[in-house]
PDB file of N, CA, C, O and CB in Angstrom:
ATOM      1  N   MET A   1      -2.244  23.479 -59.591  1.00  0.00           N
ATOM      2  CA  MET A   1      -3.079  23.516 -58.738  1.00  0.00           C
ATOM      3  C   MET A   1      -4.655  23.825 -58.890  1.00  0.00           C
ATOM      4  O   MET A   1      -5.522  23.932 -58.023  1.00  0.00           O
ATOM      5  CB  MET A   1      -2.545  24.226 -58.054  1.00  0.00           C
ATOM      6  N   ILE A   2      -4.730  23.941 -60.447  1.00  0.00           N
ATOM      7  CA  ILE A   2      -6.215  23.705 -60.801  1.00  0.00           C
ATOM      8  C   ILE A   2      -6.377  22.292 -61.321  1.00  0.00           C
ATOM      9  O   ILE A   2      -7.525  21.853 -61.252  1.00  0.00           O
ATOM     10  CB  ILE A   2      -6.751  24.751 -61.921  1.00  0.00           C
ATOM     11  N   ALA A   3      -5.436  21.484 -61.835  1.00  0.00           N
ATOM     12  CA  ALA A   3      -5.787  20.004 -62.173  1.00  0.00           C
ATOM     13  C   ALA A   3      -6.049  19.109 -60.611  1.00  0.00           C
ATOM     14  O   ALA A   3      -6.762  18.119 -60.451  1.00  0.00           O
ATOM     15  CB  ALA A   3      -4.322  19.277 -63.166  1.00  0.00           C
ATOM     16  N   ASN A   4      -5.326  19.738 -59.718  1.00  0.00           N
ATOM     17  CA  ASN A   4      -5.604  18.913 -58.550  1.00  0.00           C
ATOM     18  C   ASN A   4      -7.071  19.295 -58.062  1.00  0.00           C
ATOM     19  O   ASN A   4      -7.974  18.480 -57.874  1.00  0.00           O
ATOM     20  CB  ASN A   4      -4.474  19.158 -57.383  1.00  0.00           C
ATOM     21  N   ASP A   5      -7.154  20.698 -57.887  1.00  0.00           N
ATOM     22  CA  ASP A   5      -9.066  20.806 -57.454  1.00  0.00           C
ATOM     23  C   ASP A   5      -9.676  20.178 -58.307  1.00  0.00           C
ATOM     24  O   ASP A   5     -10.393  19.400 -57.678  1.00  0.00           O
ATOM     25  CB  ASP A   5      -9.927  22.312 -57.486  1.00  0.00           C
ATOM     26  N   MET A   6      -9.879  19.994 -59.710  1.00  0.00           N
ATOM     27  CA  MET A   6     -10.733  19.557 -60.607  1.00  0.00           C
ATOM     28  C   MET A   6     -10.890  18.219 -60.408  1.00  0.00           C
ATOM     29  O   MET A   6     -11.917  17.653 -60.784  1.00  0.00           O
ATOM     30  CB  MET A   6     -10.385  19.852 -61.850  1.00  0.00           C
ATOM     31  N   CYS A   7      -9.614  17.389 -59.628  1.00  0.00           N
ATOM     32  CA  CYS A   7      -9.533  15.754 -59.336  1.00  0.00           C
ATOM     33  C   CYS A   7     -10.367  16.163 -58.116  1.00  0.00           C
ATOM     34  O   CYS A   7     -11.544  15.920 -58.382  1.00  0.00           O
ATOM     35  CB  CYS A   7      -7.803  14.803 -59.054  1.00  0.00           C
ATOM     36  N   LEU A   8     -10.252  16.651 -56.967  1.00  0.00           N
ATOM     37  CA  LEU A   8     -10.664  16.642 -55.973  1.00  0.00           C
ATOM     38  C   LEU A   8     -12.061  16.903 -55.662  1.00  0.00           C
ATOM     39  O   LEU A   8     -12.707  16.384 -54.752  1.00  0.00           O
ATOM     40  CB  LEU A   8      -9.989  17.230 -55.507  1.00  0.00           C
ATOM     41  N   SER A   9     -12.504  17.848 -56.596  1.00  0.00           N
ATOM     42  CA  SER A   9     -14.197  18.217 -56.923  1.00  0.00           C
ATOM     43  C   SER A   9     -14.747  16.866 -57.681  1.00  0.00           C
ATOM     44  O   SER A   9     -15.742  16.290 -57.240  1.00  0.00           O
ATOM     45  CB  SER A   9     -14.440  19.800 -58.150  1.00  0.00           C
ATOM     46  N   SER A  10     -14.175  16.476 -58.634  1.00  0.00           N
ATOM     47  CA  SER A  10     -15.129  15.123 -59.426  1.00  0.00           C
ATOM     48  C   SER A  10     -14.934  14.210 -58.456  1.00  0.00           C
ATOM     49  O   SER A  10     -15.785  13.356 -58.702  1.00  0.00           O
ATOM     50  CB  SER A  10     -14.590  14.399 -61.060  1.00  0.00           C
ATOM     51  N   THR A  11     -14.248  13.820 -57.367  1.00  0.00           N
ATOM     52  CA  THR A  11     -14.502  12.844 -56.722  1.00  0.00           C
ATOM     53  C   THR A  11     -15.479  12.860 -55.849  1.00  0.00           C
ATOM     54  O   THR A  11     -16.348  11.994 -55.753  1.00  0.00           O
ATOM     55  CB  THR A  11     -13.616  12.520 -56.269  1.00  0.00           C
ATOM     56  N   GLN A  12     -15.336  14.179 -54.953  1.00  0.00           N
ATOM     57  CA  GLN A  12     -16.520  15.011 -53.881  1.00  0.00           C
ATOM     58  C   GLN A  12     -17.621  14.871 -54.704  1.00  0.00           C
ATOM     59  O   GLN A  12     -18.493  14.226 -54.121  1.00  0.00           O
ATOM     60  CB  GLN A  12     -16.285  16.816 -53.458  1.00  0.00           C
ATOM     61  N   HIS A  13     -17.929  15.193 -55.771  1.00  0.00           N
ATOM     62  CA  HIS A  13     -19.749  14.961 -55.854  1.00  0.00           C
ATOM     63  C   HIS A  13     -19.823  13.972 -57.097  1.00  0.00           C
ATOM     64  O   HIS A  13     -20.486  14.187 -58.111  1.00  0.00           O
ATOM     65  CB  HIS A  13     -20.864  16.679 -56.268  1.00  0.00           C
ATOM     66  N   ASN A  14     -19.080  12.917 -56.870  1.00  0.00           N
ATOM     67  CA  ASN A  14     -19.459  11.488 -57.737  1.00  0.00           C
ATOM     68  C   ASN A  14     -19.960  10.937 -56.592  1.00  0.00           C
ATOM     69  O   ASN A  14     -19.333  10.715 -55.556  1.00  0.00           O
ATOM     70  CB  ASN A  14     -18.171  10.468 -58.555  1.00  0.00           C
ATOM     71  N   PRO A  15     -21.459  10.661 -56.883  1.00  0.00           N
ATOM     72  CA  PRO A  15     -22.286   9.554 -55.923  1.00  0.00           C
ATOM     73  C   PRO A  15     -21.886   7.920 -55.928  1.00  0.00           C
ATOM     74  O   PRO A  15     -21.924   7.197 -54.933  1.00  0.00           O
ATOM     75  CB  PRO A  15     -23.890   9.588 -56.419  1.00  0.00           C
ATOM     76  N   ARG A  16     -21.478   7.490 -57.342  1.00  0.00           N
ATOM     77  CA  ARG A  16     -20.893   6.507 -57.197  1.00  0.00           C
ATOM     78  C   ARG A  16     -19.734   6.200 -56.433  1.00  0.00           C
ATOM     79  O   ARG A  16     -19.738   5.165 -55.767  1.00  0.00           O
ATOM     80  CB  ARG A  16     -20.776   6.276 -58.086  1.00  0.00           C
ATOM     81  N   PHE A  17     -18.794   6.911 -56.433  1.00  0.00           N
ATOM     82  CA  PHE A  17     -17.373   6.942 -56.053  1.00  0.00           C
ATOM     83  C   PHE A  17     -17.794   7.024 -54.236  1.00  0.00           C
ATOM     84  O   PHE A  17     -17.223   6.262 -53.456  1.00  0.00           O
ATOM     85  CB  PHE A  17     -16.353   8.515 -56.896  1.00  0.00           C
ATOM     86  N   ASN A  18     -18.477   7.685 -53.917  1.00  0.00           N
ATOM     87  CA  ASN A  18     -18.988   7.819 -52.780  1.00  0.00           C
ATOM     88  C   ASN A  18     -19.670   6.835 -51.699  1.00  0.00           C
ATOM     89  O   ASN A  18     -19.605   6.804 -50.470  1.00  0.00           O
ATOM     90  CB  ASN A  18     -19.646   8.558 -53.064  1.00  0.00           C
ATOM     91  N   ALA A  19     -20.320   6.077 -52.605  1.00  0.00           N
ATOM     92  CA  ALA A  19     -21.230   4.832 -51.932  1.00  0.00           C
ATOM     93  C   ALA A  19     -20.045   3.683 -52.096  1.00  0.00           C
ATOM     94  O   ALA A  19     -20.122   2.787 -51.255  1.00  0.00           O
ATOM     95  CB  ALA A  19     -22.957   4.369 -52.928  1.00  0.00           C
ATOM     96  N   LEU A  20     -19.301   3.607 -52.752  1.00  0.00           N
ATOM     97  CA  LEU A  20     -17.988   2.680 -52.980  1.00  0.00           C
ATOM     98  C   LEU A  20     -17.180   2.644 -52.198  1.00  0.00           C
ATOM     99  O   LEU A  20     -16.696   1.605 -51.747  1.00  0.00           O
ATOM    100  CB  LEU A  20     -17.252   2.879 -53.941  1.00  0.00           C
ATOM    101  N   LEU A  21     -16.757   4.216 -51.759  1.00  0.00           N
ATOM    102  CA  LEU A  21     -15.745   4.373 -50.813  1.00  0.00           C
ATOM    103  C   LEU A  21     -16.364   4.184 -49.309  1.00  0.00           C
ATOM    104  O   LEU A  21     -15.615   4.148 -48.333  1.00  0.00           O
ATOM    105  CB  LEU A  21     -15.078   5.793 -51.035  1.00  0.00           C
ATOM    106  N   THR A  22     -17.786   4.066 -49.191  1.00  0.00           N
ATOM    107  CA  THR A  22     -18.356   4.182 -47.897  1.00  0.00           C
ATOM    108  C   THR A  22     -18.880   2.533 -47.516  1.00  0.00           C
ATOM    109  O   THR A  22     -19.280   2.037 -46.463  1.00  0.00           O
ATOM    110  CB  THR A  22     -19.666   5.408 -47.952  1.00  0.00           C
ATOM    111  N   GLN A  23     -18.688   2.009 -48.790  1.00  0.00           N
ATOM    112  CA  GLN A  23     -18.901   0.575 -48.428  1.00  0.00           C
ATOM    113  C   GLN A  23     -17.653  -0.359 -48.214  1.00  0.00           C
ATOM    114  O   GLN A  23     -17.651  -1.321 -47.446  1.00  0.00           O
ATOM    115  CB  GLN A  23     -19.715  -0.024 -49.497  1.00  0.00           C
ATOM    116  N   LEU A  24     -16.701   0.003 -48.910  1.00  0.00           N
ATOM    117  CA  LEU A  24     -15.191  -0.346 -48.648  1.00  0.00           C
ATOM    118  C   LEU A  24     -14.844  -0.184 -47.148  1.00  0.00           C
ATOM    119  O   LEU A  24     -14.460  -1.159 -46.501  1.00  0.00           O
ATOM    120  CB  LEU A  24     -14.193   0.636 -49.522  1.00  0.00           C
ATOM    121  N   LEU A  25     -14.995   1.194 -46.523  1.00  0.00           N
ATOM    122  CA  LEU A  25     -14.652   1.410 -45.285  1.00  0.00           C
ATOM    123  C   LEU A  25     -15.466   0.864 -44.236  1.00  0.00           C
ATOM    124  O   LEU A  25     -14.936   0.637 -43.148  1.00  0.00           O
ATOM    125  CB  LEU A  25     -14.542   2.624 -45.143  1.00  0.00           C
ATOM    126  N   PHE A  26     -16.664   0.629 -44.417  1.00  0.00           N
ATOM    127  CA  PHE A  26     -17.674  -0.640 -43.802  1.00  0.00           C
ATOM    128  C   PHE A  26     -17.539  -1.885 -43.689  1.00  0.00           C
ATOM    129  O   PHE A  26     -17.898  -2.685 -42.825  1.00  0.00           O
ATOM    130  CB  PHE A  26     -18.684  -0.804 -44.347  1.00  0.00           C
ATOM    131  N   LEU A  27     -16.950  -1.986 -44.702  1.00  0.00           N
ATOM    132  CA  LEU A  27     -16.338  -3.725 -44.677  1.00  0.00           C
ATOM    133  C   LEU A  27     -14.927  -4.095 -44.176  1.00  0.00           C
ATOM    134  O   LEU A  27     -14.491  -5.141 -43.695  1.00  0.00           O
ATOM    135  CB  LEU A  27     -16.252  -4.356 -46.232  1.00  0.00           C
ATOM    136  N   LEU A  28     -14.234  -2.665 -44.496  1.00  0.00           N
ATOM    137  CA  LEU A  28     -12.750  -2.758 -43.545  1.00  0.00           C
ATOM    138  C   LEU A  28     -13.005  -2.808 -42.172  1.00  0.00           C
ATOM    139  O   LEU A  28     -12.090  -3.270 -41.490  1.00  0.00           O
ATOM    140  CB  LEU A  28     -11.722  -1.455 -43.690  1.00  0.00           C
ATOM    141  N   PHE A  29     -14.085  -2.425 -41.561  1.00  0.00           N
ATOM    142  CA  PHE A  29     -14.378  -1.878 -40.014  1.00  0.00           C
ATOM    143  C   PHE A  29     -14.909  -3.399 -39.671  1.00  0.00           C
ATOM    144  O   PHE A  29     -14.449  -3.999 -38.700  1.00  0.00           O
ATOM    145  CB  PHE A  29     -15.739  -0.325 -39.750  1.00  0.00           C
ATOM    146  N   ILE A  30     -15.967  -4.021 -40.582  1.00  0.00           N
ATOM    147  CA  ILE A  30     -16.388  -5.266 -40.241  1.00  0.00           C
ATOM    148  C   ILE A  30     -15.265  -6.391 -39.996  1.00  0.00           C
ATOM    149  O   ILE A  30     -15.124  -7.168 -39.052  1.00  0.00           O
ATOM    150  CB  ILE A  30     -17.281  -5.648 -41.269  1.00  0.00           C
ATOM    151  N   CYS A  31     -14.489  -6.206 -41.208  1.00  0.00           N
ATOM    152  CA  CYS A  31     -13.410  -7.440 -40.989  1.00  0.00           C
ATOM    153  C   CYS A  31     -12.348  -7.058 -39.805  1.00  0.00           C
ATOM    154  O   CYS A  31     -11.568  -7.930 -39.422  1.00  0.00           O
ATOM    155  CB  CYS A  31     -12.472  -7.738 -42.509  1.00  0.00           C
ATOM    156  N   HIS A  32     -12.325  -5.896 -39.291  1.00  0.00           N
ATOM    157  CA  HIS A  32     -11.485  -5.647 -38.031  1.00  0.00           C
ATOM    158  C   HIS A  32     -12.056  -6.223 -36.686  1.00  0.00           C
ATOM    159  O   HIS A  32     -11.483  -6.698 -35.705  1.00  0.00           O
ATOM    160  CB  HIS A  32     -11.316  -4.116 -37.844  1.00  0.00           C
ATOM    161  N   SER A  33     -13.055  -6.070 -36.906  1.00  0.00           N
ATOM    162  CA  SER A  33     -13.991  -6.096 -35.263  1.00  0.00           C
ATOM    163  C   SER A  33     -14.345  -7.687 -35.579  1.00  0.00           C
ATOM    164  O   SER A  33     -15.135  -8.115 -34.737  1.00  0.00           O
ATOM    165  CB  SER A  33     -15.858  -4.739 -35.022  1.00  0.00           C
ATOM    166  N   ILE A  34     -14.017  -8.538 -36.438  1.00  0.00           N
ATOM    167  CA  ILE A  34     -14.441 -10.079 -36.250  1.00  0.00           C
ATOM    168  C   ILE A  34     -13.446 -10.486 -35.590  1.00  0.00           C
ATOM    169  O   ILE A  34     -13.682 -11.525 -34.972  1.00  0.00           O
ATOM    170  CB  ILE A  34     -14.670 -11.005 -37.495  1.00  0.00           C
ATOM    171  N   HIS A  35     -12.012  -9.914 -35.428  1.00  0.00           N
ATOM    172  CA  HIS A  35     -11.298 -10.802 -34.605  1.00  0.00           C
ATOM    173  C   HIS A  35     -10.926 -10.046 -32.958  1.00  0.00           C
ATOM    174  O   HIS A  35      -9.969 -10.258 -32.214  1.00  0.00           O
ATOM    175  CB  HIS A  35      -9.879 -11.209 -35.535  1.00  0.00           C
ATOM    176  N   CYS A  36     -12.094  -9.125 -32.796  1.00  0.00           N
ATOM    177  CA  CYS A  36     -11.553  -8.839 -31.435  1.00  0.00           C
ATOM    178  C   CYS A  36     -11.806  -9.419 -30.748  1.00  0.00           C
ATOM    179  O   CYS A  36     -11.217  -9.132 -29.706  1.00  0.00           O
ATOM    180  CB  CYS A  36     -11.683  -7.946 -30.893  1.00  0.00           C
ATOM    181  N   MET A  37     -12.775 -10.636 -30.613  1.00  0.00           N
ATOM    182  CA  MET A  37     -13.266 -11.677 -29.188  1.00  0.00           C
ATOM    183  C   MET A  37     -11.943 -12.474 -29.088  1.00  0.00           C
ATOM    184  O   MET A  37     -11.638 -13.243 -30.000  1.00  0.00           O
ATOM    185  CB  MET A  37     -14.861 -12.965 -29.463  1.00  0.00           C
ATOM    186  N   PRO A  38     -11.219 -12.327 -28.100  1.00  0.00           N
ATOM    187  CA  PRO A  38     -10.258 -13.858 -27.745  1.00  0.00           C
ATOM    188  C   PRO A  38     -10.757 -15.049 -27.904  1.00  0.00           C
ATOM    189  O   PRO A  38     -11.942 -15.315 -27.698  1.00  0.00           O
ATOM    190  CB  PRO A  38      -9.830 -14.069 -26.345  1.00  0.00           C
ATOM    191  N   GLU A  39      -9.659 -16.083 -28.386  1.00  0.00           N
ATOM    192  CA  GLU A  39     -10.231 -17.440 -28.850  1.00  0.00           C
ATOM    193  C   GLU A  39     -10.595 -17.841 -27.359  1.00  0.00           C
ATOM    194  O   GLU A  39     -11.550 -18.617 -27.341  1.00  0.00           O
ATOM    195  CB  GLU A  39      -9.070 -18.589 -29.766  1.00  0.00           C
ATOM    196  N   GLU A  40     -10.096 -17.527 -26.101  1.00  0.00           N
ATOM    197  CA  GLU A  40     -10.516 -18.201 -24.754  1.00  0.00           C
ATOM    198  C   GLU A  40     -11.882 -17.913 -24.414  1.00  0.00           C
ATOM    199  O   GLU A  40     -12.453 -18.666 -23.625  1.00  0.00           O
ATOM    200  CB  GLU A  40      -9.657 -17.750 -23.565  1.00  0.00           C
ATOM    201  N   GLU A  41     -12.516 -16.872 -24.931  1.00  0.00           N
ATOM    202  CA  GLU A  41     -13.935 -16.084 -24.633  1.00  0.00           C
ATOM    203  C   GLU A  41     -14.422 -16.661 -25.593  1.00  0.00           C
ATOM    204  O   GLU A  41     -15.383 -17.170 -25.017  1.00  0.00           O
ATOM    205  CB  GLU A  41     -14.137 -14.447 -24.646  1.00  0.00           C
ATOM    206  N   ARG A  42     -14.507 -16.976 -26.605  1.00  0.00           N
ATOM    207  CA  ARG A  42     -15.185 -17.629 -27.841  1.00  0.00           C
ATOM    208  C   ARG A  42     -15.369 -19.454 -27.275  1.00  0.00           C
ATOM    209  O   ARG A  42     -16.343 -20.200 -27.369  1.00  0.00           O
ATOM    210  CB  ARG A  42     -13.941 -17.369 -29.500  1.00  0.00           C
ATOM    211  N   ILE A  43     -14.008 -19.690 -26.700  1.00  0.00           N
ATOM    212  CA  ILE A  43     -14.648 -21.009 -26.659  1.00  0.00           C
ATOM    213  C   ILE A  43     -15.358 -21.046 -25.183  1.00  0.00           C
ATOM    214  O   ILE A  43     -16.157 -21.968 -25.018  1.00  0.00           O
ATOM    215  CB  ILE A  43     -13.494 -22.273 -26.900  1.00  0.00           C
ATOM    216  N   GLN A  44     -15.194 -20.321 -24.311  1.00  0.00           N
ATOM    217  CA  GLN A  44     -16.200 -20.315 -22.930  1.00  0.00           C
ATOM    218  C   GLN A  44     -17.276 -19.684 -23.784  1.00  0.00           C
ATOM    219  O   GLN A  44     -18.009 -20.672 -23.835  1.00  0.00           O
ATOM    220  CB  GLN A  44     -15.679 -19.286 -21.318  1.00  0.00           C
ATOM    221  N   LEU A  45     -17.824 -18.895 -24.395  1.00  0.00           N
ATOM    222  CA  LEU A  45     -19.078 -18.951 -24.783  1.00  0.00           C
ATOM    223  C   LEU A  45     -19.802 -20.033 -25.822  1.00  0.00           C
ATOM    224  O   LEU A  45     -21.020 -20.111 -25.980  1.00  0.00           O
ATOM    225  CB  LEU A  45     -19.188 -17.803 -25.209  1.00  0.00           C
ATOM    226  N   ARG A  46     -19.001 -20.690 -26.364  1.00  0.00           N
ATOM    227  CA  ARG A  46     -19.282 -21.929 -27.223  1.00  0.00           C
ATOM    228  C   ARG A  46     -19.971 -22.747 -26.241  1.00  0.00           C
ATOM    229  O   ARG A  46     -21.187 -22.930 -26.182  1.00  0.00           O
ATOM    230  CB  ARG A  46     -17.951 -22.697 -27.877  1.00  0.00           C
ATOM    231  N   ASP A  47     -18.907 -23.309 -25.333  1.00  0.00           N
ATOM    232  CA  ASP A  47     -19.289 -24.333 -24.413  1.00  0.00           C
ATOM    233  C   ASP A  47     -20.455 -23.970 -23.385  1.00  0.00           C
ATOM    234  O   ASP A  47     -21.141 -24.885 -22.930  1.00  0.00           O
ATOM    235  CB  ASP A  47     -18.067 -24.716 -23.670  1.00  0.00           C
ATOM    236  N   GLU A  48     -20.686 -22.652 -23.015  1.00  0.00           N
ATOM    237  CA  GLU A  48     -21.838 -22.234 -22.120  1.00  0.00           C
ATOM    238  C   GLU A  48     -23.243 -22.108 -23.030  1.00  0.00           C
ATOM    239  O   GLU A  48     -24.291 -22.246 -22.399  1.00  0.00           O
ATOM    240  CB  GLU A  48     -21.445 -20.719 -21.377  1.00  0.00           C
ATOM    241  N   ALA A  49     -23.313 -21.913 -24.150  1.00  0.00           N
ATOM    242  CA  ALA A  49     -24.476 -22.121 -25.072  1.00  0.00           C
ATOM    243  C   ALA A  49     -24.351 -23.525 -25.155  1.00  0.00           C
ATOM    244  O   ALA A  49     -25.503 -23.939 -25.030  1.00  0.00           O
ATOM    245  CB  ALA A  49     -24.461 -21.357 -26.517  1.00  0.00           C
ATOM    246  N   ARG A  50     -23.620 -24.450 -25.291  1.00  0.00           N
ATOM    247  CA  ARG A  50     -23.898 -25.827 -25.317  1.00  0.00           C
ATOM    248  C   ARG A  50     -24.713 -26.485 -24.310  1.00  0.00           C
ATOM    249  O   ARG A  50     -25.703 -27.216 -24.336  1.00  0.00           O
ATOM    250  CB  ARG A  50     -22.796 -26.428 -25.328  1.00  0.00           C
ATOM    251  N   GLU A  51     -23.761 -25.842 -23.169  1.00  0.00           N
ATOM    252  CA  GLU A  51     -24.550 -26.415 -21.727  1.00  0.00           C
ATOM    253  C   GLU A  51     -25.619 -25.957 -21.678  1.00  0.00           C
ATOM    254  O   GLU A  51     -26.253 -26.708 -20.936  1.00  0.00           O
ATOM    255  CB  GLU A  51     -24.018 -26.113 -20.367  1.00  0.00           C
ATOM    256  N   MET A  52     -26.435 -24.934 -22.110  1.00  0.00           N
ATOM    257  CA  MET A  52     -27.770 -24.331 -21.993  1.00  0.00           C
ATOM    258  C   MET A  52     -28.423 -25.252 -22.772  1.00  0.00           C
ATOM    259  O   MET A  52     -29.368 -25.784 -22.190  1.00  0.00           O
ATOM    260  CB  MET A  52     -27.964 -22.840 -22.452  1.00  0.00           C
ATOM    261  N   PHE A  53     -28.229 -25.612 -23.892  1.00  0.00           N
ATOM    262  CA  PHE A  53     -29.010 -26.169 -25.110  1.00  0.00           C
ATOM    263  C   PHE A  53     -29.235 -27.781 -24.432  1.00  0.00           C
ATOM    264  O   PHE A  53     -30.302 -28.391 -24.500  1.00  0.00           O
ATOM    265  CB  PHE A  53     -27.968 -26.082 -26.828  1.00  0.00           C
ATOM    266  N   ASN A  54     -28.107 -28.250 -23.842  1.00  0.00           N
ATOM    267  CA  ASN A  54     -28.259 -29.562 -23.298  1.00  0.00           C
ATOM    268  C   ASN A  54     -29.248 -29.820 -22.204  1.00  0.00           C
ATOM    269  O   ASN A  54     -30.034 -30.765 -22.135  1.00  0.00           O
ATOM    270  CB  ASN A  54     -27.055 -29.952 -22.847  1.00  0.00           C
ATOM    271  N   HIS A  55     -29.078 -28.764 -21.299  1.00  0.00           N
ATOM    272  CA  HIS A  55     -30.110 -28.363 -19.988  1.00  0.00           C
ATOM    273  C   HIS A  55     -31.272 -28.541 -20.812  1.00  0.00           C
ATOM    274  O   HIS A  55     -31.953 -29.514 -20.489  1.00  0.00           O
ATOM    275  CB  HIS A  55     -30.012 -26.656 -19.177  1.00  0.00           C
ATOM    276  N   GLY A  56     -31.710 -27.832 -21.839  1.00  0.00           N
ATOM    277  CA  GLY A  56     -33.082 -27.389 -22.360  1.00  0.00           C
ATOM    278  C   GLY A  56     -33.670 -28.971 -23.013  1.00  0.00           C
ATOM    279  O   GLY A  56     -34.736 -29.551 -22.807  1.00  0.00           O
ATOM    280  N   TYR A  57     -32.658 -29.296 -23.741  1.00  0.00           N
ATOM    281  CA  TYR A  57     -33.166 -30.696 -24.320  1.00  0.00           C
ATOM    282  C   TYR A  57     -33.391 -31.742 -23.153  1.00  0.00           C
ATOM    283  O   TYR A  57     -34.474 -32.311 -23.012  1.00  0.00           O
ATOM    284  CB  TYR A  57     -32.029 -31.346 -25.406  1.00  0.00           C
ATOM    285  N   ASP A  58     -32.376 -31.949 -22.382  1.00  0.00           N
ATOM    286  CA  ASP A  58     -32.655 -32.947 -21.244  1.00  0.00           C
ATOM    287  C   ASP A  58     -33.824 -32.909 -20.819  1.00  0.00           C
ATOM    288  O   ASP A  58     -34.509 -33.927 -20.916  1.00  0.00           O
ATOM    289  CB  ASP A  58     -31.908 -32.828 -20.140  1.00  0.00           C
ATOM    290  N   SER A  59     -34.202 -32.075 -20.409  1.00  0.00           N
ATOM    291  CA  SER A  59     -35.666 -31.357 -19.729  1.00  0.00           C
ATOM    292  C   SER A  59     -36.434 -31.789 -20.608  1.00  0.00           C
ATOM    293  O   SER A  59     -37.271 -32.605 -20.222  1.00  0.00           O
ATOM    294  CB  SER A  59     -35.884 -29.662 -19.557  1.00  0.00           C
ATOM    295  N   TYR A  60     -36.429 -31.322 -22.401  1.00  0.00           N
ATOM    296  CA  TYR A  60     -37.329 -31.872 -23.005  1.00  0.00           C
ATOM    297  C   TYR A  60     -37.676 -33.468 -22.965  1.00  0.00           C
ATOM    298  O   TYR A  60     -38.830 -33.891 -22.906  1.00  0.00           O
ATOM    299  CB  TYR A  60     -37.079 -31.465 -24.094  1.00  0.00           C
ATOM    300  N   MET A  61     -36.595 -34.233 -23.003  1.00  0.00           N
ATOM    301  CA  MET A  61     -36.896 -35.466 -23.097  1.00  0.00           C
ATOM    302  C   MET A  61     -37.379 -35.854 -21.632  1.00  0.00           C
ATOM    303  O   MET A  61     -38.272 -36.697 -21.552  1.00  0.00           O
ATOM    304  CB  MET A  61     -35.731 -36.240 -23.662  1.00  0.00           C
ATOM    305  N   ALA A  62     -36.916 -35.365 -20.599  1.00  0.00           N
ATOM    306  CA  ALA A  62     -37.181 -35.891 -19.579  1.00  0.00           C
ATOM    307  C   ALA A  62     -38.931 -35.945 -18.971  1.00  0.00           C
ATOM    308  O   ALA A  62     -39.615 -36.859 -18.510  1.00  0.00           O
ATOM    309  CB  ALA A  62     -36.231 -35.213 -18.801  1.00  0.00           C
ATOM    310  N   TYR A  63     -39.178 -34.583 -19.228  1.00  0.00           N
ATOM    311  CA  TYR A  63     -40.592 -34.335 -18.614  1.00  0.00           C
ATOM    312  C   TYR A  63     -41.644 -34.359 -20.223  1.00  0.00           C
ATOM    313  O   TYR A  63     -42.800 -34.781 -20.167  1.00  0.00           O
ATOM    314  CB  TYR A  63     -40.602 -32.478 -17.568  1.00  0.00           C
ATOM    315  N   ALA A  64     -41.203 -33.992 -21.196  1.00  0.00           N
ATOM    316  CA  ALA A  64     -42.242 -33.543 -22.236  1.00  0.00           C
ATOM    317  C   ALA A  64     -42.251 -34.462 -23.597  1.00  0.00           C
ATOM    318  O   ALA A  64     -43.215 -34.422 -24.361  1.00  0.00           O
ATOM    319  CB  ALA A  64     -41.913 -31.972 -22.651  1.00  0.00           C
ATOM    320  N   TYR A  65     -41.201 -35.227 -23.825  1.00  0.00           N
ATOM    321  CA  TYR A  65     -40.967 -35.933 -24.836  1.00  0.00           C
ATOM    322  C   TYR A  65     -42.254 -36.629 -24.991  1.00  0.00           C
ATOM    323  O   TYR A  65     -42.963 -35.865 -25.647  1.00  0.00           O
ATOM    324  CB  TYR A  65     -39.791 -36.737 -24.701  1.00  0.00           C
ATOM    325  N   PRO A  66     -42.880 -37.657 -24.723  1.00  0.00           N
ATOM    326  CA  PRO A  66     -43.729 -38.599 -25.535  1.00  0.00           C
ATOM    327  C   PRO A  66     -44.904 -37.890 -25.636  1.00  0.00           C
ATOM    328  O   PRO A  66     -45.667 -38.288 -26.516  1.00  0.00           O
ATOM    329  CB  PRO A  66     -43.966 -40.023 -24.946  1.00  0.00           C
ATOM    330  N   ALA A  67     -45.366 -36.671 -24.782  1.00  0.00           N
ATOM    331  CA  ALA A  67     -46.622 -35.776 -25.346  1.00  0.00           C
ATOM    332  C   ALA A  67     -46.465 -34.552 -26.273  1.00  0.00           C
ATOM    333  O   ALA A  67     -47.381 -33.928 -26.809  1.00  0.00           O
ATOM    334  CB  ALA A  67     -47.341 -35.200 -24.188  1.00  0.00           C
ATOM    335  N   ASP A  68     -44.932 -34.283 -26.380  1.00  0.00           N
ATOM    336  CA  ASP A  68     -44.625 -33.175 -26.675  1.00  0.00           C
ATOM    337  C   ASP A  68     -45.258 -32.063 -26.244  1.00  0.00           C
ATOM    338  O   ASP A  68     -45.464 -31.163 -27.057  1.00  0.00           O
ATOM    339  CB  ASP A  68     -44.578 -33.178 -27.684  1.00  0.00           C
ATOM    340  N   GLU A  69     -45.700 -31.920 -24.821  1.00  0.00           N
ATOM    341  CA  GLU A  69     -46.130 -31.092 -23.936  1.00  0.00           C
ATOM    342  C   GLU A  69     -45.624 -30.670 -22.685  1.00  0.00           C
ATOM    343  O   GLU A  69     -45.566 -31.539 -21.816  1.00  0.00           O
ATOM    344  CB  GLU A  69     -47.034 -31.425 -23.759  1.00  0.00           C
ATOM    345  N   LEU A  70     -45.230 -29.482 -22.388  1.00  0.00           N
ATOM    346  CA  LEU A  70     -45.053 -29.142 -21.053  1.00  0.00           C
ATOM    347  C   LEU A  70     -46.016 -28.852 -19.921  1.00  0.00           C
ATOM    348  O   LEU A  70     -45.587 -28.567 -18.803  1.00  0.00           O
ATOM    349  CB  LEU A  70     -44.430 -28.240 -21.127  1.00  0.00           C
TER     350      LEU A  70
END
């Protein structure tokens, strides 16, 4: 029991271990949350961003290109 208490107290008071554990838990959380978006939603958002870019670019080419002013 005394050896177990010493082991727990040495890890609880070691700031380097606590920082490493915190970073590890944070990275695990980030890696888990990366895969939360379904593939269909990702493709839909990609296509929506592409359409918005093309709308802006086409408007620039139609109305502002020669003088680079709107």
